[in-house]
Wavefront OBJ file of the C-alpha trace (Angstrom):
o trace
v -90.281 -122.963 -87.995
v -87.381 -122.928 -85.661
v -84.952 -123.784 -88.496
v -86.235 -121.020 -90.948
v -83.835 -118.068 -91.272
v -86.494 -115.575 -92.742
v -90.131 -115.391 -91.831
v -92.948 -113.425 -93.294
v -94.993 -111.960 -90.391
v -97.908 -110.015 -92.266
v -96.077 -107.401 -94.212
v -92.931 -107.613 -92.207
v -89.881 -109.976 -92.527
v -88.314 -111.250 -89.497
v -84.523 -111.881 -90.043
v -83.690 -114.226 -87.321
v -79.995 -114.362 -87.897
v -79.620 -110.616 -87.547
v -82.401 -110.131 -84.960
v -84.217 -107.639 -87.142
v -87.707 -106.770 -88.319
v -87.505 -105.366 -91.914
v -89.355 -104.012 -94.811
v -87.747 -102.890 -98.137
v -87.633 -99.356 -96.650
v -86.279 -99.847 -93.178
v -85.209 -102.445 -90.650
v -85.407 -102.364 -86.664
v -83.069 -104.163 -84.482
v -84.618 -106.288 -81.688
v -83.113 -106.014 -78.160
v -82.508 -109.486 -76.596
v -85.745 -109.530 -74.638
v -87.878 -108.445 -77.627
v -86.113 -111.056 -79.776
v -86.789 -113.808 -77.211
v -90.382 -112.515 -76.893
v -91.001 -112.649 -80.633
v -89.372 -116.130 -80.906
v -91.745 -117.491 -78.306
v -94.736 -116.005 -80.198
v -93.741 -117.389 -83.446
v -93.154 -120.980 -82.197
v -95.953 -120.950 -79.617
v -98.193 -124.060 -79.538
v -101.936 -123.371 -80.474
v -100.552 -119.899 -81.440
v -100.690 -118.220 -77.909
v -98.436 -117.809 -75.010
v -99.346 -117.117 -71.270
v -97.698 -114.656 -68.983
v -96.149 -117.674 -67.031
v -94.560 -118.904 -70.312
v -93.262 -115.341 -70.892
v -91.625 -115.371 -67.388
v -90.084 -118.808 -67.891
v -88.719 -118.337 -71.417
v -88.078 -114.617 -71.744
v -87.027 -113.747 -68.144
v -85.435 -117.210 -67.394
v -87.909 -117.758 -64.439
v -86.911 -114.487 -62.608
v -89.594 -112.622 -60.550
v -90.762 -109.792 -62.852
v -93.478 -107.133 -62.416
v -96.537 -106.832 -64.562
v -94.952 -103.476 -65.733
v -91.930 -105.129 -67.258
v -94.048 -107.694 -69.197
v -96.545 -104.944 -70.433
v -93.560 -102.719 -71.395
v -92.036 -105.495 -73.534
v -95.215 -106.271 -75.364
v -95.604 -102.587 -75.885
v -92.066 -102.146 -77.432
v -92.628 -105.045 -79.632
v -96.018 -103.680 -80.878
v -94.296 -100.364 -81.549
v -91.568 -102.071 -83.643
v -94.263 -103.679 -85.885
v -96.198 -100.376 -86.076
v -93.130 -98.357 -87.128
v -92.894 -100.719 -90.175
v -96.642 -101.336 -90.838
v -98.877 -99.044 -88.948
v -102.046 -100.348 -90.587
v -101.949 -103.875 -89.246
v -102.274 -105.079 -85.614
v -99.578 -107.688 -85.067
v -99.870 -108.768 -81.432
v -103.302 -109.648 -79.833
v -103.956 -109.544 -76.074
v -106.044 -112.403 -74.855
v -107.721 -111.460 -71.511
v -106.674 -113.786 -68.628
v -104.879 -116.094 -71.151
v -101.893 -114.044 -72.541
v -100.868 -113.008 -76.098
v -100.680 -114.368 -79.634
v -99.549 -113.023 -83.060
v -102.483 -111.605 -85.026
v -100.774 -111.658 -88.450
v -100.081 -114.820 -90.450
v -96.465 -116.270 -90.341
v -94.844 -118.158 -93.247
v -91.217 -118.944 -94.426
v -89.624 -116.185 -96.602
v -86.930 -116.722 -99.221
v -84.708 -113.821 -98.169
v -84.336 -110.628 -96.351
v -85.068 -107.336 -98.039
v -81.359 -106.653 -97.746
v -80.624 -109.279 -100.462
v -82.981 -107.179 -102.722
v -81.042 -103.962 -101.690
v -77.857 -105.525 -102.928
v -79.415 -106.524 -106.279
v -80.552 -103.013 -106.833
v -77.186 -101.587 -105.981
v -75.675 -103.803 -108.667
v -78.199 -102.378 -111.199
v -76.992 -98.843 -110.230
v -73.349 -99.705 -110.676
v -73.901 -101.086 -114.214
v -76.176 -98.081 -115.004
v -79.413 -100.003 -115.519
v -81.446 -97.515 -113.656
v -80.671 -93.999 -112.307
v -83.787 -94.121 -110.223
v -82.092 -96.478 -107.741
v -79.347 -93.989 -106.908
v -80.939 -93.309 -103.526
v -80.396 -93.806 -99.768
v -80.393 -97.574 -100.088
v -77.820 -97.467 -102.999
v -75.552 -95.009 -101.070
v -75.667 -97.181 -97.955
v -74.889 -100.339 -99.907
v -72.046 -98.684 -101.887
v -70.429 -96.484 -99.237
v -70.874 -98.505 -95.969
v -72.272 -101.961 -96.117
v -70.627 -103.760 -99.146
v -69.773 -107.115 -97.577
v -66.804 -107.488 -99.983
v -65.304 -104.307 -98.935
v -61.886 -105.027 -97.371
v -60.682 -102.748 -94.586
v -58.020 -100.143 -95.504
v -56.340 -99.818 -92.048
v -54.577 -96.633 -90.986
v -51.246 -96.658 -89.199
v -49.793 -94.194 -86.629
v -46.277 -92.903 -87.251
v -43.555 -90.771 -85.612
v -42.512 -88.336 -84.216
v -44.995 -87.791 -81.318
v -45.180 -84.063 -80.803
v -46.562 -82.233 -77.546
v -48.712 -79.451 -78.611
v -49.645 -77.908 -75.186
v -47.380 -76.929 -72.193
v -49.911 -75.217 -69.901
v -49.777 -76.001 -66.124
v -52.604 -78.450 -65.428
v -54.802 -80.381 -67.966
v -55.765 -79.925 -71.458
v -58.895 -81.981 -72.630
v -62.029 -82.106 -74.750
v -60.622 -81.390 -77.995
v -62.096 -80.732 -81.470
v -60.528 -79.418 -84.666
v -60.796 -78.527 -88.403
v -57.880 -78.103 -90.834
v -56.577 -74.892 -89.286
v -57.656 -74.699 -85.808
v -57.649 -76.781 -82.646
v -60.118 -76.308 -79.828
v -59.603 -77.454 -76.268
v -60.470 -77.007 -72.668
v -57.900 -76.186 -69.959
v -58.301 -76.726 -66.292
v -56.713 -73.678 -64.541
v -55.265 -73.564 -61.105
v -58.548 -72.878 -59.588
v -60.258 -75.870 -61.163
v -62.181 -73.751 -63.541
v -62.492 -75.317 -66.980
v -61.783 -72.513 -69.698
v -61.948 -72.825 -73.571
v -58.828 -72.193 -75.553
v -58.047 -72.073 -79.308
v -54.641 -73.093 -80.820
v -54.023 -71.700 -84.319
v -50.740 -71.294 -86.148
v -48.959 -72.536 -82.956
v -50.470 -69.657 -80.832
v -52.753 -70.646 -77.968
v -55.444 -68.115 -77.078
v -57.857 -68.146 -74.131
v -61.509 -67.622 -75.345
v -63.339 -67.544 -72.019
v -62.190 -65.534 -68.922
v -65.016 -65.827 -66.403
v -64.887 -68.012 -63.311
v -67.659 -70.499 -64.296
v -67.225 -73.958 -65.648
v -67.281 -74.620 -69.434
v -68.044 -77.996 -70.840
v -68.119 -79.914 -74.121
v -66.952 -77.119 -76.516
v -67.070 -78.274 -80.206
v -65.568 -76.386 -83.115
v -67.716 -76.404 -86.362
v -66.230 -77.627 -89.636
v -66.014 -74.076 -91.138
v -64.201 -72.706 -88.084
v -66.636 -69.947 -87.357
v -68.720 -71.303 -84.609
v -68.240 -72.972 -81.202
v -70.993 -74.449 -79.146
v -70.402 -75.226 -75.442
v -72.216 -75.446 -72.043
v -71.543 -72.995 -69.260
v -72.491 -74.108 -65.616
v -72.847 -71.939 -62.560
v -74.033 -73.811 -59.496
v -77.355 -75.408 -60.357
v -77.793 -73.310 -63.643
v -76.671 -74.546 -67.180
v -76.912 -72.912 -70.594
v -75.788 -73.992 -74.047
v -74.263 -71.035 -75.870
v -72.858 -70.318 -79.261
v -69.666 -68.297 -79.873
v -69.007 -66.508 -83.060
v -65.073 -66.710 -83.611
v -65.291 -63.947 -86.257
v -67.218 -61.341 -84.078
v -66.074 -62.877 -80.632
v -69.620 -62.643 -79.489
v -71.782 -65.164 -77.741
v -75.519 -65.878 -77.429
v -77.481 -68.349 -75.378
v -79.263 -71.024 -77.436
v -81.143 -72.799 -74.724
v -81.010 -74.097 -71.032
v -79.666 -77.546 -70.135
v -80.210 -79.653 -66.919
v -77.257 -79.183 -64.502
v -76.900 -82.909 -64.115
v -76.356 -83.411 -67.831
v -72.732 -83.519 -69.200
v -72.882 -81.682 -72.534
v -71.285 -83.267 -75.646
v -72.020 -82.082 -79.258
v -70.969 -82.928 -82.845
v -71.538 -80.568 -85.727
v -73.476 -81.331 -88.841
v -71.113 -81.531 -91.821
v -72.941 -78.514 -93.226
v -72.248 -76.370 -90.100
v -75.974 -75.650 -89.991
v -76.462 -77.276 -86.663
v -75.298 -79.758 -84.387
v -76.165 -82.976 -82.615
v -75.927 -83.194 -78.880
v -76.730 -85.649 -75.899
v -78.709 -84.761 -72.858
v -80.412 -86.248 -69.884
v -83.087 -84.988 -67.591
v -81.171 -85.615 -64.227
v -78.498 -88.047 -63.069
v -81.125 -90.840 -62.561
v -82.045 -90.812 -66.283
v -80.036 -92.207 -69.246
v -78.788 -89.914 -72.125
v -80.688 -89.412 -75.311
v -79.595 -87.801 -78.594
v -80.973 -84.468 -80.113
v -80.473 -82.324 -83.073
v -80.371 -78.567 -83.102
v -80.637 -76.257 -86.129
v -79.103 -72.735 -85.965
v -81.484 -70.952 -88.467
v -84.660 -72.029 -86.820
v -83.667 -72.919 -83.191
v -85.556 -76.136 -83.682
v -84.617 -79.072 -81.317
v -85.446 -82.592 -82.361
v -85.150 -85.649 -80.211
v -83.700 -88.382 -82.300
v -83.598 -91.326 -79.716
v -85.590 -92.348 -76.789
v -83.561 -92.677 -73.595
v -82.016 -96.140 -73.317
v -84.075 -98.676 -71.368
v -83.071 -100.877 -68.476
v -81.834 -97.926 -66.428
v -78.546 -97.715 -68.496
v -76.341 -94.772 -68.842
v -77.562 -94.272 -72.404
v -75.470 -92.478 -74.956
v -71.844 -92.204 -74.165
v -70.569 -90.425 -77.188
v -71.750 -89.272 -80.648
v -70.112 -88.387 -83.962
v -71.892 -86.854 -87.091
v -70.955 -88.198 -90.475
v -68.291 -86.117 -92.279
v -68.897 -84.249 -95.548
v -67.189 -86.962 -97.490
v -69.894 -89.486 -96.304
v -72.955 -87.364 -96.464
v -72.737 -85.519 -99.805
v -76.167 -85.349 -101.227
v -77.346 -88.265 -99.014
v -79.382 -88.004 -95.785
v -77.580 -86.994 -92.574
v -76.006 -89.800 -90.650
v -75.035 -90.120 -86.967
v -72.903 -92.708 -85.179
v -73.372 -93.177 -81.349
v -71.861 -95.412 -78.528
v -74.415 -96.643 -76.054
v -73.475 -97.935 -72.627
v -74.098 -101.672 -72.049
v -71.599 -102.459 -69.194
v -68.225 -101.694 -67.865
v -66.803 -103.878 -70.475
v -69.070 -103.564 -73.414
v -70.671 -100.733 -75.605
v -73.158 -100.925 -78.467
v -72.060 -99.049 -81.565
v -74.930 -97.733 -83.659
v -75.275 -95.811 -86.977
v -78.671 -93.891 -87.512
v -79.877 -92.343 -90.744
v -82.339 -89.308 -91.267
v -85.094 -88.733 -91.603
v -86.457 -91.566 -89.363
v -83.265 -92.040 -87.475
v -83.544 -95.884 -87.372
v -80.430 -97.799 -86.901
v -78.658 -99.101 -90.053
v -75.799 -100.734 -88.179
v -75.438 -102.212 -84.734
v -72.511 -103.889 -83.174
v -71.802 -104.986 -79.658
v -67.928 -104.273 -78.806
v -66.239 -105.979 -75.971
v -64.611 -102.757 -74.591
v -65.901 -99.476 -73.144
v -65.876 -96.639 -75.672
v -65.308 -93.157 -74.166
v -65.113 -91.158 -77.407
v -65.655 -91.652 -81.235
v -65.134 -89.813 -84.484
v -66.356 -90.603 -87.902
v -63.405 -90.278 -90.184
v -64.469 -91.607 -93.517
v -67.604 -93.184 -95.092
v -66.211 -96.564 -93.998
v -64.041 -95.854 -91.025
v -64.768 -94.747 -87.303
v -62.147 -94.029 -84.627
v -63.014 -95.291 -81.088
v -61.179 -94.658 -77.923
v -61.211 -96.961 -74.695
v -58.972 -96.256 -71.804
v -55.508 -95.973 -73.308
v -56.273 -97.565 -76.631
v -57.422 -95.863 -79.795
v -59.203 -98.253 -82.148
v -60.174 -98.011 -85.903
v -63.524 -99.584 -86.745
v -64.425 -100.633 -90.352
v -68.296 -100.417 -90.922
v -68.609 -102.583 -93.893
v -66.909 -105.532 -92.263
v -67.609 -104.798 -88.671
v -63.868 -105.464 -87.850
v -61.766 -103.423 -85.645
v -58.048 -103.114 -84.564
v -55.916 -100.704 -82.447
v -54.453 -97.775 -84.052
v -52.643 -95.977 -81.193
v -51.489 -96.933 -77.776
v -51.353 -93.944 -75.307
v -49.354 -93.794 -72.056
v -52.202 -92.273 -70.007
v -55.991 -92.495 -70.376
v -57.102 -90.966 -73.620
v -59.642 -88.309 -72.638
v -60.502 -87.190 -76.218
v -59.065 -87.223 -79.633
v -59.589 -85.888 -83.164
v -58.186 -86.769 -86.504
v -57.811 -84.090 -89.282
v -56.168 -84.818 -92.706
v -53.072 -86.865 -91.956
v -52.877 -85.893 -88.233
v -54.088 -87.433 -85.092
v -54.508 -85.184 -81.926
v -54.820 -87.013 -78.712
v -55.626 -85.550 -75.268
v -54.060 -87.838 -72.566
v -54.935 -87.323 -68.891
v -53.931 -88.502 -65.521
v -55.736 -87.795 -62.311
v -54.644 -88.389 -58.702
v -56.321 -88.454 -55.388
v -55.409 -89.190 -51.930
v -57.236 -90.405 -48.747
v -57.536 -88.066 -45.669
v -58.770 -88.449 -42.115
v -61.034 -86.045 -40.306
v -60.949 -86.331 -36.548
v -64.648 -85.960 -35.215
v -63.318 -84.678 -31.753
v -61.320 -81.656 -32.983
v -61.692 -81.318 -36.632
v -58.196 -81.924 -37.345
v -57.179 -83.334 -40.677
v -54.212 -85.451 -42.005
v -53.265 -87.283 -45.263
v -53.337 -91.109 -44.764
v -52.766 -92.098 -48.418
v -50.805 -89.571 -50.488
v -52.201 -88.369 -53.845
v -49.635 -89.925 -55.978
v -52.000 -92.285 -57.759
v -55.838 -92.718 -57.959
v -56.595 -93.971 -54.466
v -60.436 -94.283 -53.898
v -63.244 -95.973 -51.956
v -62.022 -95.894 -48.432
v -63.323 -98.371 -45.992
v -62.217 -98.086 -42.387
v -62.521 -101.019 -39.779
v -64.596 -100.118 -36.709
v -61.464 -100.039 -34.578
v -59.573 -97.739 -36.950
v -56.667 -100.328 -37.209
v -57.134 -101.128 -40.940
v -58.057 -99.053 -43.995
v -59.109 -100.734 -47.165
v -59.314 -98.892 -50.521
v -58.760 -99.087 -54.203
v -55.484 -97.987 -55.954
v -54.095 -98.023 -59.469
v -50.492 -97.741 -58.107
v -49.597 -101.044 -59.759
v -50.915 -99.923 -63.218
v -54.264 -101.426 -62.677
v -56.948 -101.211 -59.986
v -56.517 -103.408 -56.934
v -57.807 -103.610 -53.511
v -55.275 -102.404 -51.002
v -54.962 -102.127 -47.215
v -52.991 -100.038 -44.779
v -52.544 -100.838 -41.059
v -52.346 -98.344 -38.301
v -48.717 -99.017 -38.210
v -48.432 -97.875 -41.766
v -47.997 -101.150 -43.514
v -49.324 -101.058 -47.096
v -50.152 -104.077 -49.256
v -52.313 -105.058 -52.209
v -54.691 -107.712 -51.075
v -56.809 -108.679 -54.109
v -57.168 -108.136 -57.876
v -60.396 -107.001 -59.399
v -61.651 -109.754 -61.663
v -63.246 -107.491 -64.382
v -60.350 -104.955 -64.712
v -59.946 -101.176 -64.079
v -63.536 -100.050 -63.839
v -65.468 -98.385 -61.112
v -66.020 -100.526 -58.087
v -67.807 -99.837 -54.914
v -66.525 -101.754 -51.757
v -68.482 -102.861 -48.698
v -66.949 -103.927 -45.507
v -68.824 -106.810 -43.504
v -70.071 -105.911 -39.999
v -67.730 -108.501 -38.587
v -64.833 -107.031 -40.364
v -63.829 -110.333 -41.956
v -64.538 -109.740 -45.674
v -65.292 -107.340 -48.369
v -67.972 -107.451 -51.199
v -68.274 -105.743 -54.301
v -69.889 -106.017 -57.698
v -68.673 -106.061 -61.389
v -70.977 -106.325 -64.418
v -73.801 -107.797 -62.455
v -71.903 -110.303 -60.742
v -71.098 -110.152 -56.914
v -67.631 -111.036 -55.390
v -66.346 -111.564 -51.966
v -62.859 -111.214 -50.502
v -62.124 -113.204 -47.515
v -59.605 -110.969 -45.603
v -58.083 -114.045 -43.853
v -56.771 -115.534 -47.063
v -57.204 -112.575 -49.344
v -58.992 -114.791 -52.100
v -61.818 -113.387 -54.278
v -64.818 -115.555 -54.524
v -67.845 -115.139 -56.939
v -71.046 -115.278 -54.992
v -73.497 -114.373 -57.638
v -73.171 -114.504 -61.462
v -74.105 -111.708 -63.868
v -77.523 -113.124 -64.303
v -78.518 -111.682 -60.987
v -77.810 -108.007 -62.091
v -76.225 -107.238 -58.747
v -75.288 -103.567 -58.612
v -75.081 -102.014 -55.088
v -74.049 -104.687 -52.672
v -73.878 -104.685 -48.795
v -73.796 -107.339 -46.121
v -76.755 -108.204 -43.878
v -76.111 -107.262 -40.235
v -74.985 -110.887 -39.303
v -72.456 -110.748 -42.210
v -73.980 -113.827 -43.467
v -76.057 -112.653 -46.466
v -76.133 -109.906 -48.969
v -78.496 -107.044 -49.745
v -78.157 -105.889 -53.369
v -79.898 -103.832 -56.022
v -80.877 -105.255 -59.304
v -83.276 -104.293 -62.147
v -84.087 -107.966 -62.947
v -87.712 -107.330 -62.366
v -87.735 -104.251 -64.645
v -86.948 -101.611 -62.364
v -84.431 -101.221 -59.538
v -85.403 -103.256 -56.478
v -83.597 -104.608 -53.429
v -82.949 -108.276 -53.001
v -81.477 -110.509 -50.147
v -79.309 -113.436 -50.988
v -78.276 -116.243 -48.434
v -75.042 -118.009 -49.762
v -75.631 -120.764 -47.373
v -78.855 -122.106 -48.824
v -78.721 -119.993 -52.026
v -82.132 -118.473 -51.360
v -83.129 -115.251 -53.047
v -85.815 -112.934 -51.649
v -87.224 -109.669 -53.160
v -87.356 -107.028 -50.353
v -88.927 -103.980 -52.205
v -91.506 -103.514 -54.729
v -91.847 -99.780 -54.978
v -88.081 -99.191 -55.756
v -84.738 -99.712 -53.963
v -81.100 -99.031 -54.838
v -78.918 -99.115 -51.770
v -80.062 -100.862 -48.597
v -78.794 -102.312 -45.341
v -80.699 -104.512 -42.859
v -80.495 -103.636 -39.096
v -82.458 -105.355 -36.319
v -85.094 -106.683 -38.757
v -85.460 -103.422 -40.534
v -84.454 -102.442 -43.986
v -82.900 -98.930 -44.439
v -82.767 -97.969 -48.101
v -82.499 -95.381 -50.930
v -84.123 -95.400 -54.419
v -82.627 -95.046 -57.871
v -85.067 -92.467 -59.215
v -86.249 -90.608 -55.963
v -84.408 -88.564 -53.359
v -84.892 -89.812 -49.781
v -84.094 -92.538 -47.406
v -86.814 -95.042 -46.254
v -87.247 -97.641 -43.469
v -89.366 -100.820 -43.854
v -89.848 -103.512 -41.172
v -89.295 -106.896 -42.804
v -90.797 -108.868 -44.381
v -93.968 -106.998 -45.182
v -94.103 -103.743 -43.070
v -94.927 -100.352 -44.567
v -92.428 -98.074 -45.960
v -91.543 -94.996 -43.930
v -89.694 -91.907 -45.236
v -87.006 -90.965 -42.659
v -85.003 -88.284 -44.611
v -86.529 -86.311 -47.408
v -83.425 -84.472 -48.413
v -81.193 -87.690 -48.606
v -79.388 -86.945 -52.012
v -79.348 -89.685 -54.621
v -75.522 -89.565 -54.658
v -75.609 -91.230 -51.178
v -75.987 -94.653 -52.676
v -72.274 -94.775 -52.833
v -71.291 -94.118 -49.108
v -74.141 -93.708 -46.622
v -73.408 -95.785 -43.442
v -75.059 -96.883 -40.225
v -72.877 -96.962 -37.208
v -74.803 -98.093 -34.025
v -77.840 -95.728 -33.953
v -76.312 -92.922 -36.157
v -76.576 -92.750 -39.865
v -74.068 -90.770 -41.857
v -74.816 -89.204 -45.154
v -73.555 -86.517 -47.580
v -75.369 -83.150 -48.370
v -73.785 -81.554 -51.535
v -72.518 -78.171 -51.034
v -72.604 -78.722 -47.271
v -70.651 -81.781 -46.113
v -71.219 -85.000 -44.071
v -74.166 -85.154 -41.658
v -75.302 -87.340 -38.887
v -78.758 -88.588 -38.359
v -79.842 -90.124 -35.015
v -82.307 -93.050 -35.371
v -83.082 -92.575 -31.701
v -83.994 -88.793 -31.648
v -84.541 -88.154 -35.315
v -82.089 -85.139 -35.120
v -79.574 -84.235 -37.789
v -76.406 -82.295 -37.304
v -73.205 -81.695 -39.417
v -70.148 -83.529 -38.408
v -67.649 -82.609 -41.192
v -68.103 -79.357 -43.187
v -67.292 -79.534 -46.940
v -63.486 -79.248 -47.486
v -61.582 -78.214 -50.604
v -61.182 -80.757 -53.422
v -63.598 -83.213 -51.471
v -64.737 -86.133 -53.548
v -67.834 -87.696 -52.129
v -66.368 -91.103 -51.193
v -66.072 -91.572 -47.343
v -66.140 -94.035 -44.459
v -66.958 -93.483 -40.800
v -65.792 -95.010 -37.489
v -66.280 -93.938 -33.976
v -63.362 -91.410 -33.984
v -62.897 -90.239 -37.660
v -64.157 -89.995 -41.183
v -61.700 -91.074 -43.873
v -62.548 -89.323 -47.294
v -61.058 -88.938 -50.718
v -59.438 -85.715 -51.576
v -58.817 -84.719 -55.264
v -55.185 -84.302 -56.161
v -53.406 -83.065 -59.256
v -54.981 -83.388 -62.757
v -52.354 -83.357 -65.453
v -52.870 -83.793 -69.147
v -51.546 -82.767 -72.507
v -52.351 -82.769 -76.281
v -50.063 -84.830 -78.548
v -49.895 -84.776 -82.281
v -49.176 -88.085 -84.143
v -48.845 -88.425 -87.849
v -51.453 -90.771 -89.507
v -50.203 -93.243 -92.154
v -52.830 -93.951 -94.880
v -52.837 -97.074 -96.922
l 1 2 3 4 5 6 7 8 9 10 11 12 13 14 15 16 17 18 19 20 21 22 23 24 25 26 27 28 29 30 31 32 33 34 35 36 37 38 39 40 41 42 43 44 45 46 47 48 49 50 51 52 53 54 55 56 57 58 59 60 61 62 63 64 65 66 67 68 69 70 71 72 73 74 75 76 77 78 79 80 81 82 83 84 85 86 87 88 89 90 91 92 93 94 95 96 97 98 99 100 101 102 103 104 105 106 107 108 109 110 111 112 113 114 115 116 117 118 119 120 121 122 123 124 125 126 127 128 129 130 131 132 133 134 135 136 137 138 139 140 141 142 143 144 145 146 147 148 149 150 151 152 153 154 155 156 157 158 159 160 161 162 163 164 165 166 167 168 169 170 171 172 173 174 175 176 177 178 179 180 181 182 183 184 185 186 187 188 189 190 191 192 193 194 195 196 197 198 199 200 201 202 203 204 205 206 207 208 209 210 211 212 213 214 215 216 217 218 219 220 221 222 223 224 225 226 227 228 229 230 231 232 233 234 235 236 237 238 239 240 241 242 243 244 245 246 247 248 249 250 251 252 253 254 255 256 257 258 259 260 261 262 263 264 265 266 267 268 269 270 271 272 273 274 275 276 277 278 279 280 281 282 283 284 285 286 287 288 289 290 291 292 293 294 295 296 297 298 299 300 301 302 303 304 305 306 307 308 309 310 311 312 313 314 315 316 317 318 319 320 321 322 323 324 325 326 327 328 329 330 331 332 333 334 335 336 337 338 339 340 341 342 343 344 345 346 347 348 349 350 351 352 353 354 355 356 357 358 359 360 361 362 363 364 365 366 367 368 369 370 371 372 373 374 375 376 377 378 379 380 381 382 383 384 385 386 387 388 389 390 391 392 393 394 395 396 397 398 399 400 401 402 403 404 405 406 407 408 409 410 411 412 413 414 415 416 417 418 419 420 421 422 423 424 425 426 427 428 429 430 431 432 433 434 435 436 437 438 439 440 441 442 443 444 445 446 447 448 449 450 451 452 453 454 455 456 457 458 459 460 461 462 463 464 465 466 467 468 469 470 471 472 473 474 475 476 477 478 479 480 481 482 483 484 485 486 487 488 489 490 491 492 493 494 495 496 497 498 499 500 501 502 503 504 505 506 507 508 509 510 511 512 513 514 515 516 517 518 519 520 521 522 523 524 525 526 527 528 529 530 531 532 533 534 535 536 537 538 539 540 541 542 543 544 545 546 547 548 549 550 551 552 553 554 555 556 557 558 559 560 561 562 563 564 565 566 567 568 569 570 571 572 573 574 575 576 577 578 579 580 581 582 583 584 585 586 587 588 589 590 591 592 593 594 595 596 597 598 599 600 601 602 603 604 605 606 607 608 609 610 611 612 613 614 615 616 617 618 619 620 621 622 623 624 625 626 627 628 629 630 631 632 633 634 635 636 637 638 639 640 641 642 643 644 645 646 647 648 649 650 651 652 653 654 655 656 657 658 659 660 661 662 663 664 665 666 667 668 669 670 671 672 673
């Protein structure tokens, strides 16, 4: 049945072209591994597949854990159960494998074809009963023959804010514009712009985050942070009063989008910085919180942004929500979900990273990526640029025939802290974003990332002050972590799962691992001949060793590993989900916990230098741990505007210091067709 487009599997139709399981009421999109798993089950000889076949076909022969296979089978079972809970669809064959328990036969078409026929009946008035969710979806969103009606952006461009510092995180209705302002003390306050007058709404010295103005203009929901405490609050603009709605994890960056009715809002939240974001719904009248999505799998960042359907799209139909889900540095999955079951009705992988989105009309979404604002047409799944900003688009909102864009530019410099006397001096001025310092052992050469040319590149500065770009980043201006080889002759970094090496003698990047390796945090082995990298290729983050000379790949951990280095036959490593630093004698020694309070954020920078290990303690500074004595001591107290990126040699610590953040809000006319 490999050539059949639609299959009946029990009471469910498998739409292979769209990778969906569907019934007349709903459809479920299958992630790539689940799709490959179902394809294997459908086409299996003798109706059954072994676990070895699963590893070969679904995971392309990679080493995977029992848990990863069990999880994939469980997710596929749940997909069938959501559509037909009364029928078992996948049977476990003890010691043999799995098989489909429901009959499989060719189908004439997908239920979507039937939906369109019913919509036609509605449009000619044959039956009023069919004016339902399915009819609304087909008419308003997913008519295949609906041509895009693209917007345009006009002139003049008007700067609305002139405050010192940065204005960002904007939302608006027809009469008011809400925004955050970063004051001279780096406190984020909430402001309201109305009839050309800007008014500060919050006055305390705490951090305010994710403020969103409701469509009626009465309510503002936002998060307030104080050290390790976070609360989501509601402000009544008429009474100028506040009340706390619920607590929030301090590691969660709050973002909300109001229901069109102003009766509540959607928001995203994560348990901590090791977990991905999920989506929730909150109703003001009852205080009820409902989780709409499970956290994204595969250790991804989860939901990046969300946008509720506007009143023009909702009307009397059920609520709808659009979200952008992280896939990689250069890819985002766009989803549309529908109440009450919150199954996705639209999915599209986009080849750029979405930072913010807004639902403008029933058919049109606006999406921002770096300096470009796109418009996305839902019925045709087409997109095109609408506006090109000069700086990064931090957030935006479109109201009536006006577009409001918050553009933001940040700067950072690289400083040196001398271990002998505590003196500090600027090495790289904060005129651009200069990040990820890596200092040679002799202190003669500093390597770092900079966007001074307009895009991120690897730069070097010598002790004599000579400054030069030495390599481009293959995958564009995205976050990159550099690692310097122990022999000081090369650098390694990862982008989108692939690992690249820069030979410092000829400054040429060379790809060592392709993106099927899933390489993330990459370091050199102590002889500079191999790599130690983290990957979730086995279902969870583990550490692997790769030897380019003979292209051998060896799994080093089984209980979790995220950032690791090898020294004298021993693996020192941290984990993705669990705080702490461990040591393991290779290849099969026991794991020993060295530092229990080794913060998760240290995956970025921690460093072994001779018998001393350097690491960062939040709210404290950079510490030194002796492998010989087991003693710890602070070597650099926390300094103002410190960004936790650093590199150590025998004399100094080179670290990133935050510079000026500038940003303004601009108003641009929207030209409608």
